[in-house]
C-alpha positions in Angstrom: 15.7 -0.4 -13.7 12.9 -0.1 -11.3 9.8 2.8 -11.5 8.7 3.9 -8.4 4.8 4.3 -7.6 5.9 7.8 -7.2 6.8 8.1 -10.7 4.5 5.8 -11.7 1.8 8.3 -10.3 3.4 10.5 -12.4 2.4 8.9 -15.3 -1.3 9.3 -15.4 -2.2 7.2 -18.1 -1.1 3.9 -16.1 -2.9 1.9 -13.7 -0.7 0.7 -11.0 -1.1 -2.8 -10.2 0.1 -4.1 -6.6 -0.3 -7.4 -4.7 0.5 -8.1 -1.3 2.5 -10.1 0.6 1.4 -10.6 4.4 2.1 -14.1 5.8 4.2 -15.8 3.5 7.7 -13.6 3.1 9.1 -16.1 0.9 11.6 -15.0 -2.0 10.1 -17.5 -4.1 6.8 -16.0 -3.8 7.8 -12.5 -4.9 9.7 -14.1 -7.6 6.9 -16.0 -8.6 4.7 -12.6 -8.7 7.5 -11.0 -10.6 8.2 -14.0 -12.9 3.8 -13.6 -13.5 4.5 -10.1 -15.1 2.2 -7.0 -15.0 3.1 -6.2 -11.5 4.6 -2.8 -10.6 4.9 -3.8 -7.2 3.9 -5.0 -3.6 2.6 -3.9 -0.1 4.1 -5.5 2.8 1.4 -6.2 5.2 2.2 -5.1 8.7 -0.6 -4.4 10.3 -2.0 -7.9 10.0 0.9 -10.1 9.4 3.1 -8.5 12.2 6.2 -8.5 9.6 9.6 -7.9 11.6 12.4 -6.0 10.5 14.2 -9.3 8.7 10.9 -10.0 6.8 10.8 -6.5 5.4 14.4 -6.1 4.8 14.0 -9.2 2.9 10.8 -8.4 0.9 12.4 -5.2 -0.1 15.4 -6.8 -1.8 13.2 -9.1 -3.5 11.3 -6.2 -4.8 15.1 -5.2 -6.0 16.0 -8.0 -8.0 12.8 -8.3 -9.3 12.4 -4.6 -10.5 9.1 -3.8 -8.4 8.4 -0.9 -5.4 7.5 -2.2 -2.4 5.6 -0.3 1.4 4.6 -1.4 4.3 1.1 -1.0 5.5 1.1 -0.3 9.2 -1.1 1.0 11.8 0.1 4.5 12.8 1.1 4.0 16.3 4.5 3.8 16.3 7.1 6.4 15.3 10.2 4.1 15.7 8.2 1.4 13.6 7.9 4.0 10.4 11.5 4.7 9.9 12.7 1.7 10.6 10.7 0.0 7.7 12.1 2.7 5.9 15.3 1.9 6.2 14.6 -1.9 6.3 14.6 -0.7 2.5 10.9 -0.6 1.7 10.0 2.5 -1.1 7.4 3.5 1.2 4.7 3.5 3.7 0.5 3.2 4.1 -0.7 4.4 7.3 -3.9 1.7 8.5 -6.5 2.8 10.6 -6.6 6.5 10.6 -9.1 8.5 12.7 -8.3 11.9 11.7 -6.4 14.4 8.9 -4.5 15.1 12.4 -3.3 11.4 12.9 -2.5 11.7 9.1 -0.2 14.8 9.4 1.4 13.3 12.2 2.1 10.1 10.2 3.8 11.9 7.4 5.7 13.8 9.9 7.3 10.8 11.0 8.1 9.8 7.5 9.7 12.5 6.4 13.3 14.8 7.6 13.5 18.5 8.5 11.9 21.2 7.5 8.7 18.8 6.4 8.5 16.0 9.4 10.8 15.3 12.5 12.2 11.7 11.7 15.3 11.3 12.8 18.6 10.7 11.3 20.5 7.6 10.9 22.5 7.3 7.7 22.8 3.1 8.4 20.0 1.9 6.2 19.3 1.0 3.1 17.6 4.3 2.3 20.7 6.3 3.0 22.9 3.1 1.5 24.0 1.9 4.1 26.2 5.2 5.4 27.2 6.1 1.4 24.9 9.2 1.5 25.6 12.3 3.3 22.9 13.6 5.8 21.6 16.0 3.9 21.8 13.8 0.6 19.8 11.4 2.6 17.4 13.6 3.9 16.5 15.1 0.1 16.2 11.6 -1.4 14.0 10.4 0.8 11.7 13.5 1.6 11.5 13.4 -2.3 11.6 9.5 -3.1 9.3 7.8 -0.5 5.5 7.0 -1.4 3.3 7.7 1.7 -0.1 6.6 1.6 -3.1 7.1 3.6 -6.1 4.4 4.4 -9.6 6.1 4.5 -11.3 3.1 6.3 -12.6 4.7 9.4 -15.4 7.2 9.7 -12.9 10.1 11.0 -11.1 10.0 8.4 -13.9 10.1 5.8 -15.5 13.3 7.5 -11.9 14.6 7.3 -10.9 13.1 3.6 -10.7 16.6 2.4 -8.3 17.9 4.6 -6.4 14.7 4.5 -6.1 14.9 0.8 -4.6 18.6 1.1 -1.2 17.5 3.2 2.0 18.1 1.5 3.5 14.5 1.6 0.6 12.7 1.3 1.0 10.8 -2.0 -2.4 8.5 -2.3 -5.7 8.0 -0.4 -6.4 4.5 -0.2 -9.9 3.4 0.4 -10.0 0.0 2.4 -14.1 -1.7 1.1 -14.0 -4.0 3.5 -13.4 -1.7 6.7 -15.4 1.5 5.5 -18.3 -0.7 4.8 -17.6 -2.1 8.4 -17.8 1.6 9.4 -20.8 2.3 7.7 -23.0 -0.2 9.0 -22.9 -3.0 6.3 -20.0 -5.7 7.1 -18.8 -7.7 4.1 -21.0 -5.5 1.9 -17.9 -3.6 -0.1 -20.5 -3.3 -3.3 -23.0 -1.3 -1.1 -24.1 1.9 -2.3 -22.9 3.7 0.8 -19.6 2.5 0.3 -19.6 4.2 -3.0 -20.8 7.4 -2.0 -18.0 7.2 0.3 -15.3 6.1 -2.5 -16.7 9.3 -4.7 -15.8 11.3 -2.2 -12.4 9.7 -2.3 -12.3 10.5 -5.6 -13.7 14.2 -5.4 -11.2 15.4 -2.7 -8.3 13.6 -4.4 -9.1 15.7 -7.9 -9.6 18.7 -5.8 -6.0 18.5 -4.4 -4.3 16.9 -7.4 -3.9 13.6 -5.4 -4.5 9.7 -6.6 -6.3 7.0 -5.2 -6.8 3.3 -4.9 -8.6 0.5 -3.9 -9.2 -3.2 -2.9 -11.3 -4.8 -5.7 -13.7 -7.2 -5.0 -13.9 -8.4 -8.6 -13.0 -7.1 -11.8 -16.1 -5.1 -12.5 -15.6 -3.8 -8.7 -12.1 -2.7 -10.3 -13.6 -1.2 -13.5 -16.0 0.9 -11.9 -13.1 2.2 -9.9 -10.9 3.0 -12.2 -14.0 4.8 -14.3 -14.0 6.6 -11.1 -10.2 7.5 -11.4 -8.8 5.3 -9.6 -4.8 4.6 -10.1 -4.0 2.1 -7.9 -5.2 -1.5 -7.4 -4.4 -4.4 -5.1 -5.1 -7.4 -7.2 -4.1 -10.6 -5.2 -1.7 -11.9 -2.7 0.2 -14.5 -1.2 -2.5 -16.2 0.9 -5.5 -15.6 -1.7 -3.4 -17.0 -4.6 -2.2 -19.8 -3.1 -5.8 -21.1 -1.7 -7.0 -20.3 -5.4 -4.0 -22.3 -6.1 -4.9 -25.4 -4.3 -8.6 -25.3 -5.6 -7.5 -25.4 -9.2 -5.2 -28.2 -8.4 -8.2 -30.1 -6.5 -10.5 -29.5 -9.8 -8.0 -31.0 -12.2 -8.0 -34.0 -10.5 -11.8 -33.6 -9.1 -12.2 -37.5 -9.6 -9.6 -38.5 -7.1 -10.9 -35.5 -4.8 -14.2 -36.9 -4.7 -15.6 -35.8 -1.1 -13.5 -33.1 -0.7 -14.9 -30.4 -3.5 
């Protein structure tokens, strides 16, 4: 039985563990993470991976087969793309590169049916069980169940983080430390004090408005510090990183046979 991200966020003692799929959207990769255990779901990174509708369908089917939830991280530039991701079967959406509360509000409205939003009605997708739901039931279920996250990684979003956290329909704020470090003038210094100040601002806004926040930790210590500050949602591992580290581990195991490339 899949426990969705929204259900897990409601369990305030549960730390949500997520992996990322960006460039190797294949059933075996998702099965490997599922069999490893401990993960609650994954994101499909359309922002950087340029994933197609068919790849998102495949990822969503693999998620359901492994009792995992999934969502699509996308650039908030195209209403049709947002609804297509949901109709493909993704459990929710994350908006990357958000500049303002107004842009975050627009994104939420793309993802919600009336009266909250402006999403177009079409019951032919997976989230309407391929026409098995009535329009009324579909709208009610989708508005209630789909997970919506807004990334805080641009200065405009950080400046308006309190207003973004207050938006009805936003379930999670996600601080992207790499882009935030860049926006703050400390490119690559994800542990810089200014980045942690930004994290504190996000955490405080979420506390004020009863919302949750997440991040992508650099290492174990970074993750522990974020959790101490109230983080509930961690991205730990992904397709490319795990493949790279797996190759490195194999080469280390056979280091005498790789004398010139270690």
